N, C-alpha and C positions, 0 to 999 in steps of 0.2 A: 821436316815435314813428313807426315805419315804416308806410307805407300797405299794404305787402305782407307776406305770409307766404311763405316759400320752402320747397319740398320738393325732395328729391333722390331719384330712383329709381336706386339703384346697379346694378340689373339692366340698365338701359338705358345706363348710363355706359360708354363705350369709351375713356376716358382721352384724349380729344381735347385738352383743356386750355385751350380758349378762355375758359372761365369763370374759370379761375385767372389767366390773363394779364390779363383785364379787371378782375377784382376780387380781388386776392391777399389782402386782409384778410378777405374774406367766405368764401372757399372754400380748401380744401386737399385734398391727397391723403390717403387713409387707407392702411392697411398693404397693401391689395390694389391700390393705385393707382386707386381709385375716388374720385370727388369727394365731399366732405362739406362741410357748412356749419360754419364755425368761428365766424363772427360776422356775422349778417345785417345788423347795424347798421354793419358795416365798409365799406359801400358805399351810395351814394345809391340810392333806389328806381329811378330811371331806369337806373342802371348794372346793377342786379340784373335788371331786365326785359331789358336788352340782352344780358346774359350768358346768360339763358335762351333768347333768340331766336337767339343765335349757336351754341348747342349743336346740332350736326348730328344728334344722336341723341335730342333732346328729353328729356334726362334731368332737367332742372330745371323744376319747376312753380312758377308764381307765382299766388298766391291773394290776392284783395282782403281785407285783414284786417277791414274793417268789415262787408262783406256776406257773406263766405265764398265768393264766386263765383270760379271759376277765370278768371284773366286770360289765362294762357298756359301750355302749349298748351290749346286749348279742350276736349280730351278728357282723361279721367282716366287715370292710370297703370295701373289695373286693366283697361283695355280698354273702359271704359264711355264 
C-alpha cells in the first residue's frame, strides 16, 4: 500500500512533462494535454514525491495517506 495519496491541479499544470518522464506508468496526458493520474501504484512513493518536486508549476500534491497531512507542496491548491 502506498504511503502517499497524489492530487493533480489541472489549472496549475502547464504540460511541462517532467512527471510523465519520471513516472510514465503513474501519469499521462488528458485530452487537453494536462497531467492526470493513471495509476499511483505505478511508481514508488519516492518517485511520486520526486515527480511532484520536479514540477515547476507545483501542479502535483502529495498527501500522507495515514495522517492526511500535506507533504508537498506545503500549501493547498485552493490558495490556503
